[in-house]
N, C-alpha and C positions, 0 to 999 in steps of 0.2 A: 243153137243159140238161136237159129232163125225161128222157130215157132216164138221163142223168147221176145225178139225183136219186132215181130210181128204185130203180137199181143200186145208187146209198150205202147206200138204206134199206134195203133187199134185204142187202146185206155187214153194217152195223152188226145187224141183226136175227138174222144167224146167230152171228156172233159172240156177243153178248148169250145167245145159247145153248146156249151153249158148243163154237162151231167154232173154229177154229183162223182168226186172220185172213190169213196169209200165203198160205193151203192155199185160204181163200174166195178173194181177190184174186186167182190164179193160174186160177180159174174164171171169175171175170167178165173177167179178160183174153182169153178162149174166144172167148165169147157172153155175151149178155145174162142174166144169172140168172133165173129164173122166179120172182115172187113168191109168196109162202106162201099156202096155201091161207087164206080161202074165197075170194082174188083168183083170178079167171080167169088161166091162161096167158097173158102177155106173148110177140108174135111172137118168135123166138128173131133178134135182128141183133146183128152184129158189130159191138164199139163201137171204134170208129178210136183210134191210137193215142194221141191229143190226151183224148178220153172216158178212155181205160180210165186217165194220171194226173191226173183230176180227180178221178174217183171213187176214187183212192190217196189223194189229199189231202183230200179232204172225211171219208171212211172214218175214215183218221187223227187229223185232227180232232178227229172226233165222239167218237170212244173216248176221248183222251187226255183232253178236257174233259169225260165222260161225267157226271160227280160234279155241275157243275154246270149241265151241257143238262138233267139230270134234277130236278134241284129247282126249275128256272124255268121248266120242262115243269108239275110239281104245282101250283106256284101259278097258273101260268096257265090252268089247267085246271080246271071247277065240277066235274068228276062225273067218275071213273075211263075210262080210254078203253075202248071196246068192242074196238076194232079193234086187237092188234098193230102189225102193216104201218103201220098209220096213225101210230099214235106213233113209230116207226123214221122214217116219213116227217119227221115232227115234229123229231125232233132234228136229225135232218139240214141241216133249212132253218134250225134256231136255230143250229146251230156257222156253217151259210154265212152266216146275218146278218153274226155276231161274229167270226170267221177268216178270212172269204175277201174276194174282191175285187171281188167281182160286188157291179150294183147290189140294191138293198132291194128296186123297185119288181120286178125281174126276178126274184128269190127266191122272192117270193112268189105270184106270177102264176103261176109254173112248180108250184108248191110244191101249185096248187089245182089246176090243168092234171095232174100227176103223179097226184094225188088221184083224179081220175076214169079214168084212165088203167089205176090199178091195181086198176079194179071199185069201187072204193068212192065212189059219186057222192053217196050221204047226207052223206058226211063234209065236202063243199066248204066249206059253211058254217065249220063248226067249225075247217079247217085256214084259213082268209081271218080270220076271230077271232083265234085265236090268237097267228097271227105281226103282224098288225096290232095286237094290244093291246100285243105290245110292243113294237112301236116305235114307239107314242105314249110310254112312259116307259121307256126301256132303262134306264137311269139306277136303275130300281124296282129293277130282275134284274142290279143290279151283284153281283158274286162280296163285296165285304164286307158287302153288307145280307144276308147269309143267315147261320147260328151254327152248320150243323153241319158238322164238320168232314168228309164226304164233297163236299160242296161247297165246300170253300174249298179243300183241296189235288187234288181227283180223284183221290180214291183209297177205295178199301172201309174200311171202318170197321173191321170185325179187323185189318187191315196197316196202319192206321196206330197204333190202340191197342198194338199189338205194338212195332211201332218208337218209340214212346215210351218204352214198359217195358227196351228193350234198348240203346239210344241215345239218353239223355236231352238229352244234349248236343249234337246232331248230326242230328237225326229230319226237326225243319223245315227245314231248308237243305236235305235230301237227298230230302222230298219236293217243293219247289219245285221243284230242281232237274231231277226227273224227269219233272214234267209239260211240260219245256221241249222244243224239237227238239232232238236232239242233236247237238253238234258231230262234223264228220267230220277225223278225225286219220290217216295217211300214216305207214308206217312204210319207212322208207331202206334197200333192200338195201345193207348199206353192202362185200358183196363186189363192187360193179359201181361203185359213186358212194357220195360222202357228202354227208351236209346240207343244207351251201352248196352246193355244186355245183347241187342239186338246186329248191333256194329260186331259183336264179339261172333255171333254166328257167321253173317257176314263172311267175314275175314275166316271164321273153319272154312267156308264153302270157295274161299279164293275167288272173292266178289268185295274188290273195293270200294270203299265208300265213304266219307265226310260227314259228319256232324251238321247239320244245318239249323241247328236248335228247333226248339219247343216241338220234340218229338219226331222232327224232317228229318231226312238221310238224303241225301244224293248218291247217287252211283257214279264212279269216275266211267263206265262204260256201260249202256245197257246190257241188259238180259232179261230173257223168258219169264212171265210169271212164275212158270213152271220150276225153274231154278234158285226161288226167291223161298230160302228158309220157311217155314210152318207159316206159308201165303194161304195153302187152302187153309189153313187152319183161326185163321183170321188173325194174326200174329201184326201182320202189317197190310197197308192198300199203298196201291198206285195211286200220285195225286199231284200234281203241278204246286211248286212252294207256293204262288200267290195263290193259288185254288183254297191254299190251307188256312188262307186269311182269315177263308166267310165265319168257319162257326166260332173261333175265340173272340171275334168282331162283334158279334149277335149277341155277347156276353148268356148265354142261356144257363140254368139255375135247378137243380133237381124239384121234382114236381112242378114246372112250369107247362102250358100247353104249349105247343108248338108245332105251325107249318112252314114246310119247305113245300111252295108254291111249285115249283117246275125240277123237279126231283130227277127224272135220270138225269145221267147213269146212276147216281146211288151216291157220289163222291161225298160229297157236302153232309148228307142225309148219316151218312154211317157215321162222319166226323162229331157230328152235333150228340149224337148218339152215343158215342166212346168220351164226351166232354160230361156229359149228366145224367142223371135217372131221369128222363122229359117222358111227354106223350106225346108221341111225335105223329104227325099226319103228312102222310108226302103222295103229294099227287102227280100226277102227270097227263097230258091231254095223247101219249102214242103209247098204245098199248104194250106194244112192242119192245120196246125200250123201258117200259116200267116194268117187264119181266129182270130187267139185270140190277134195277133197283130192290128189288125180291132177293137176286144171290146175293147181293153185296151186301143186306144186310143178315140175312141168313150166315154168310160166313164168316162174316163177325158177331156170330153167337146174337145179336140184339134184335128186339122187337120193335116194330113201329106197324102203325096203320093205314096203307096203299089202295089207295082208290084212281080209278083211269078216268080223268075228270078235264074238263077244261078250266084252269083257273079264275081266266077273267066273267068265268059263270057262277057264281057262288050259290045261287037257287039250287043249280045241279048237284050238288055236292057238300054246302057246309049244314052244320044242324043246328046253325046258329048261339054259338056258345062262343065267345072272343078270345082269340089266343095268345099270349104273352109275347109272344115271340112268333115272327113270319118273316122267312128266308127268302125273297125273291130273287131269284137266278133266272135273268127273263132274257128270253130270244135275243138274237141279235146279231149284229153282223160278224163275229168270230173275227174279225181283222185282229186281236190279241193272238190270236192263236194260230197265225196265217204258218208257222213254220212245222206244224203238226198235219194241217189240212192245207197243202199249199194250191189249194186246186181254187182257194176262197179270192188269192189274189185274183185270178182269170177272170171266176163266174161271177164276181161281186161287182154292181154296176153299184154309181155314186146315188142314183135314183132310191136305191134300195134302203139308203138308211133313214129315206122318210117313211117307211114302210114301217120299219122294224119302229122306228118312233110313236107310230100309231099303234103299234100292237103292246108295248112297251110302258105305253099311258093308260091305255085300258088297262092293263092287269093293274099298274099301281093303283091308279081310280077303283076299279072292284074290289080291289082285296084288303083298301083303305078299313074299308065298315065291319073287315071280318077282326080288326086290331082291337083293344082293349085300351083303353085310357091306362098313358104311363108306358106304356107296350111298347115293342122297339120293331120298328123294320127296315130291313138289309136289303138293299138294292143293289146285285150285284149284275155286272158285265163282262165280258170276255171280248170287250172291244176297245179303240184306242181311242174313238172320235169322241166329241162332244154331241153331239148331234144325238146321241144316246143313252150319252151320260149327263154329266153337270148340269146340262141343256133341257133333258128329263127334269130334273130337280128341279131347277127353278122354276119354270112353269107349273108344274105340282104342287110348290111351297107358293107361288102366288095366287094360290088360288084357293088353298085348302091352309084356312087360319089357324087350324086345332094339328099342325104341321110343324115340327121344329127338324131342322137338322143337326144332328150334333156333330165334335171333332173326332176325329180317330184319333185314340192317342196309342202309340206305338209299347206296347210293354211285351214282357219276355214270353207270353203266348205266343205269338206273331214271330214263325220261322226267319232264318234270315236277316234279323236286324240289331244283331247285339250290338251296333256303335251307333243303335239309334233309342234307343232304350229312354225313356221320357218327352221324348219328345212327341210336339203334335202335327199330324200330317197338315199340311195345306191344302191337299185335295185329293179324293181319293183314288188318283189314278194310277197306276202301277203300268210302266211299261214297258214291253220283253227286254232281257237281258239275260247273263249268262247263265241265271238260275233260276228262272223265272217267266210264266210265260205274261203276257199283258190285260189287265183287269182294270175294273172299276167299281168301288165301293162305296155308294153313299149311305148312313144312317139315321135313319129321321126314328121320331116320337112322337106320339101321340097326347098332345098336351090337353086338352076337352072332349068331348059328345064332339062339336062341332064347331 
């Protein structure tokens, strides 16, 4: 457990320092990350697959519950921590004590040994005392004993206050859902099979699941994609239930010329191709991530034109032929998918929303010229904040007389909506819940050339 705790503490420290969790974990997968100074460098030992999985799990738990853990640690300490690496190790150990199945005795003993291995011998008594004091009276440190929202909800204060203002009826449920482990949802490739037949395949494989409608299936417990029947043959894809709204809302039909402007990793592109025989162009500015689009399309046995380009610069990739449909899955804060990427909660700043808004506006402005009259553009984000969502659309509509926002009608083509059939959504904001992440959708149509 010692190398696992050390690696986990280093991951948490790097993320709290502003680094992306997925990228840090990739490095851990290659070799044990050297500890931060002033600790001496550790031997560069490869972690086993099981150790890497443990680091992944512990790091996610620590960041998912960082608000609570930080409040607990503050209560347990009698003075501010002098050594950040030791603080990160204590956060990891507290997370293990509360959210892992390892024995309390092993967690504490190994944390003390890890402190020495990291080069902080003088801190061994402190680490031992903090963890044992927690174990003596764990109820004293229960979540409901704290008054601050950051400990109650595991989100930064600015995030909580903003969501309270913008979503007065749904903010609390959204935060509580975002603290949980995310559901695993599948999208059945209806060109090859159907939900009922695939549910039978899952049952035969011993995988429990429920039908969420419109070709969406939610697993009771997540599994590796390698265990999904027919995954490599394109029978299903892993895609959040909320994300499965995008393709049906765009209403593509056979023969249409369609653009997926920010396509990586390719889930929505694949869904569009499954729905109808369209001429799809999928572009993305990240060459590495564009490879995932290629892999997804090929796995589904479908075809698309892929381009490595910046969607905001049509002059570099557009052939001047107008598109009937455009999907703009715009870069955003990712605030709606924080339970899948818990680092987002702690590395995002409220000022980042303005930067994303400028990028989103530029994309929308640029792509509007590529849309045909009577064509439709679906603006999508995985954000829960108005600054990236309806505020962007309102500003765009105020300066583009050719644009009109259409109602979003709930039909049988949208998963998870059996009790909402025929209704029109007041707005396109989905807040995170037990079945899907947070998304925003706005459907625009072009009424004239200018």
